[in-house]
N, C-alpha and C positions, 0 to 999 in steps of 0.2 A: 646796821650790818646786813649785807645782802645775803639772801638765802639761796642755796643751790640744792637741787635734787639730782642725785646720780642714779640713773636707771641702767644697771649693768649686772648681768648674771655671772660674771667672773668675779668671785668673792675677793680674790687677791688684788685684782686691779681696782675693784670698788673700794676696798679698804685703803689702798695706797693713795687713791685720789682723795678720799675723805680726809685722811691724815694731812696730806700736802695742802689741800685747799683750806682746811681749818687753820693751819699755820699762817695762811694768807688773810685771816680774819673774815672768812665766810662761815655762815651757819649752814652746815652740811648734813643732809639726810640721804639715805640710800633706799633703793628698791631693787628687787631681783626680777620682777616680771611685770607684765602689763596690768594684771588685776590689782596687785598691790600698789602699783604706781598711780592708777586712777583714784584710788582711795586717798592716798597721801596728797595728790594734787588738789583734790576737792577739799580736803581738810585744811591745808596750809597755804596753797597757791604760791609756790616759790617764785622768786623773780627769774631764776635761770634753771633750765633743765639740761643736763648732759645725758643724751639718749643714745643707747647702743642700737645699731641698725638691726641686729639679729637677737631676738629674745626667745625664750623657750616656749612661750604660749601664743605669741603673735608677732607680726612684723613691726619693727620700730617705726616705719613710715606711717602705718595705719594709726599708731598711737600719736604720732606727730600731728596728723590731720585732726584727730579728736581734740588734742590740746588747743590747736589754733582755732578750732570751731567754738570750743567752750570758753577758753581763756586766751584770747588773742594777744594780750599784752605780755604773756610769758615768753621769754627769749629761749629758744631751743637751739642747742648746738649738737649736731649728730656726730656719733663716733662709729667708725666702721673699720673692721679688720680687712675688708676686701678692697677698699680704696679704689673703687672703679668709678669712672666718670658718670656712668648711668645712675648709680645710687646718689651721687652728689647732686646731680641735676634734679633728680626726682625730689630729693629732700628740700632743696632750695625752692623749687617750684611749689612745694607743699607748705612752705612757710618757715622753714628753718633759717636761722640767722646765718649759720655757716656750718662747716663740717671739718672734722679732723680725722686723720688716718692713723690706725694702729700699726705698729707700736707708737703710743702717744709720746709726743715731746711736751713735757709739762710746761715749759716756758712758752711754747707756741700756743698751747691751750690757754694759758693765763693771759696772753696778749689778746686772744679772741674774746675771752670773758670780759676783760676790762674795756676792750673796745666796744663791746655790745652795751655795757653799762653806761659808758660815756655817751653813746648815741641815744640811749634811752633817756638819759638826763637832759639831753638837748631836744628831746621830743620828736626824734626822727627814727627811732628804732623800728617802728612798725611800717615806716614808709620806705625803708631801705630796699632797693631793688638791684641786687647784684647783676651785673651784665656778664652772664656766663656763656661761653661759646656753645653753639648747638651741640647736642649730645653726640650725634653721629653725622658723618657725611657719606653720601652714596657715591660709589665709584661710577665712572662714566663709560668704562670699557664694555664691550659687547658681552663679555663673560659675566660681569656684574649685572648688566641690564637683564640678562636671562635669569640670573639668580633671583633678582627682585620680582620678576614676573612670576616665577614659580612660587615664591613666598606669598604673593598676593592670591595665587590660586589655591594653595593648600591651607592658608591660615583660617579661613571661615569654616573649614570642614572639621570632622572629628577624627581624621586620620592621625595615627602616630607617625612621627617623622624621625628619620635617621639623617643626621648631618655629617657628611664626610669632608675631610680637609686636613691639611697639614697643621702642625702645631703653630699657633700664633696668627691664624688667618681670621679669627673672629667668629668662631662657631657659636659662642654664647650670645654674641650680638645678633646673629641670625635667629637664634631661638627666641630671643626677646622680641624681635620684630614679629615673628609668628604669633607670639602671645599677645602683643599689643594690637595686632590686626584681627584677633579672634574674638569670639563672643565671651571669652574668659578674661578679657583685658582688665576688668574691674577686680578680678580675683588675684591671689598671690602668685608670684613667679619665684620658685625656689630652685636654685642651682646647686648641684652636688658634684664634687670632683670624686669620681669613683676610684681614682688612683690613690687617694690618701686614706680611704676607709680601711680600718683594721678588720681582718677576717672575723675576729671574735666578737666585735661590737657592731658589725654591719646590720644585723637584724634589728638591734635596738635603735640604730640611727634611722633606718627606713620605716620601721613599724611601731617604734616606741616600746616602752616596757612599764610594768607595774612595780610598785615598791616591793623590794625583797625578792625580785625575780632571780637575781644573781648577786654575787658579792660586789658591793659597790653601788647597787641600785637602792639608794637611800630615799629616793623620791620617785613618784610617777613621772614618766617622760613621754612627750608627744613626738612621734617620728615625722620624717619628711612627708609621708603620704597624707597625714592629717594636717600638717602645716600648709600643704599646697592644695588642700581640698577646695574644689571650686575653681581651681586655677591650673597652673602648668608646673610640672616637675621636670627639670632639665638634668639629665644624667650624662655628664661629660666623661669621656673615656670609659664607656660602658664595658668595653672588652676586658677591663681589669677586675670585674666582679668575680667573686668566688663562685664555684658551682652550686653550693648550698643556697646562696642568695639568688642566683639565677633561677633556681627551681621555685623559690618562694615568690620572686618577682613575677614569674610567668603566671603563677596561680592568682596573684592579685590582679594582674592585667586581664585575666580571663573572667574572674568572678567579681571583680570590683569590690572586694572586701578584704580587710586586713585583720590580723589577730596579733595583739601586742605580745611581746615576750613575757611569758609567765601568766598571760591572761587566757581566758576561755571564750570570752565574748567576741563575736565577729562584728566588726565596725565597717559600715558601708562607706566608700570613698568615691568621689567623682573627680578624677584627675586625668589630665591629658599629659602623656609622657612624650617628651622630645629627647632623643638620645644623640650622642655624638661620638665619633671615633676618629683618630688621626691616622689610622692604617686600615687597609683592606683586610677583613677577616677571611682567612684561607681555610675553608671547611674541608678541602681535600687533604690537608696536612694532618697526620696522626697526632700531632702535638696541639692541635686546636682544642681549647678548653671551653669554647663558647658554644652554647646550645643553639642548634639550628632552629628549633621551634621558637625560642625566645627572639632570635634574630628576625624571623618572619613577623613576629608580633610587633616589634618596635620599628620595623622598616616598611610600613605600608606605603610610605612615600619617601624617596631618598633624594636629598639635596647635596650638591657638591659645591663647596666654597673654594674658589680658585686661589692659588698662591699669588703673592705679589709679583713674582717673576712672570706669571702668565698675564698680568695686567699692568705692564710697565707704564702705560700712558696715564695710569692713576697715581703713580708715585708722587708727582708734583702736587696733585690735588691733596693727597693725604699729608704730605709734608707741610703744606701751608696750613692745613686744618690743625695738625698737632702743634704747629708753632703758635697758633691762636690760643689753644688750650694752655700751652706751656707759659705763654706770656701772662695769661690770667692767673695761673697757679703760682708762678714764681715772681709775680709783680714786676715783670720786665716789659720793655717796649721795643722788641726787635721788629724791624720793618719787614724783613724778608730775607731772601737768599741771593747771593751773587750768582751770575750765570754759571761760572765754573763749579761752584759748590753744588748747585742743583744738578749739574751734569754728573758729578761723582755719585750723587745719591740715586739718580735715575738709572745709572749703568751698573749699579751694584746688584748682586743676586738676591739679597735679603732672605737668607735661609730661615731666619726667625720670623719672617713675614711682617704683618702689620704691627705686631707687638714689638718686634725689634726696631722697626722704623720709629714708632712712638717713643721708645726709650732713648734712641739716639737723638731725636729732635729735642727731647726734654733736656738732655745733657748739653747739646750744642747751644740751646737757648740760655742755659745757666752760665756757660763759660764764655759766651760771645762778648768780646770787649767793646764792640761798637754797635751801630744800629743795624748791621747786617750779619748774617751767618756767612762766613767766607770759607774758601777752600783751605786756608791755613789751619783751621781748627777741625777740619774733617779728619776722623781717625785714619791712621796710615793703612790699616788693613782694608778699609773701604776703598781708598785710593788705589792700592795695589791690585785689588780684584775688579777694578773698573777699567774698561778700555774703550776710549772714545771711538777708535777706528773699528774695533770689533762690533761695538754696539750699533754703529751706523749701519753696517751690513745686516746685522741681526734685526735692527729696527725695520729695515726695508722688507726683509722676508716676513717678519711678523705682521707688518702692516698689510702686505699683500694677502696673507692668509686670513687676516681679520676681515678685509673687504670681501673676499670670496665667501667667507662664512656668513657675513651679513647678507650677501646676495642670496645665498642658499636659504637662509632663515626667512627672508622676506619674499621668497619665490621670485627673485629678480626684480622686485619693485624698488626702483632706485630711490624714490622719496623715502620709503620706509628704511631702506638700507642706510641712507645718509643720516636719518634720525638716530638709528641704532649706533652709528659710528660717531655721532655728535659733531657732524660736519654738514655744510650746505651742499646742495645738489651740484653746484658748479665745481666745488672742490672735489667731489666724488668723481665727476666726469674727467677732471684733469688727472686724477690718480688712476682711473681706469685706463686712460691713454698711456700714462707713465709706465704702468705695470703690464700693459698689453693684455688686459682682461677683456675678453669678448663676452658680451651679454646679448 
């Protein structure tokens, strides 16, 4: 009988999985945190571990690395409620056999468990090297080239960063880039959506609490600041924080110490804060509830992430990249896009930005009946809001503006301008003549 250790702090989910897998003739044990898990792994060395990505006392990936170093033969399948490509790639690179997204599909999980067992019995489980698409692809547009240049400049510093950009442009991706290029890269990266934090429990989420601090505090809890100690804390949609939390957050950023809810002891923390917002905070408005002093504290360096409509030349690049990911995830083999299908995608405004494009490509990959994504399966609303004639005119205007901007940025150095535009010098000269741009 194969043994499985479920490492999950959600008691309901843990019990459900234990009951279901026991009926499948597995010997199942459970653990709620990393400390308990390490003891049980050392004592029993299970064949398979189902490991949650987010645990109360430590990041699941750090436990994964510990398991693969100490007990490399153990098969680890990651479980994540965040289902982001970055976590999946990092898990697999760190030795995980596979990953599953929450809410869990029990039959999908069972197939992955039995598949892992079959490969182990064939003696190839440890040699399995999934071919996963690259985690990210960099845009080639001038706007993105400038963004990446600024990321490279600010990442090695200790400056706090505020990332501005519309919803869906990939602000968390930019925050992760800064973290990965900084001296804190080996530390944790903790992302927090400030828009979903309850006003009553925000302090506990950020700073932790001690047992008995309030009704429902049945155990000690570590907050986001301690979890991200030595690394980076990403605060998405920071403008949604309540005034009380803003005051406490400002104090922590100034003094670099936290005090848990219900506690008296001050705990030093070393955390770099990267914040993000999808709208400009208007301090001239009497309705503004965001503190100006906190804004200045978190915005020592401001980055703007362009919307997809500002970088239309990157749409094809992103579409093919997401197709590669969708092929891998859905076990499909779609070769590419027909020219008319790609035209529809390139001429659409993408109000949901990169996130919307990714979701559409995933859907098209799933429903494509043949080897190519064709215009027949492009959603009608995308077709209706795409205009080939209008886009051609707009494309010319935008291209001329991009060339002029590249020349300004490079101080009229044509070689550098051509590199920024991702074209050769001859093409640049032809376009200068076409658009009657004098240099």
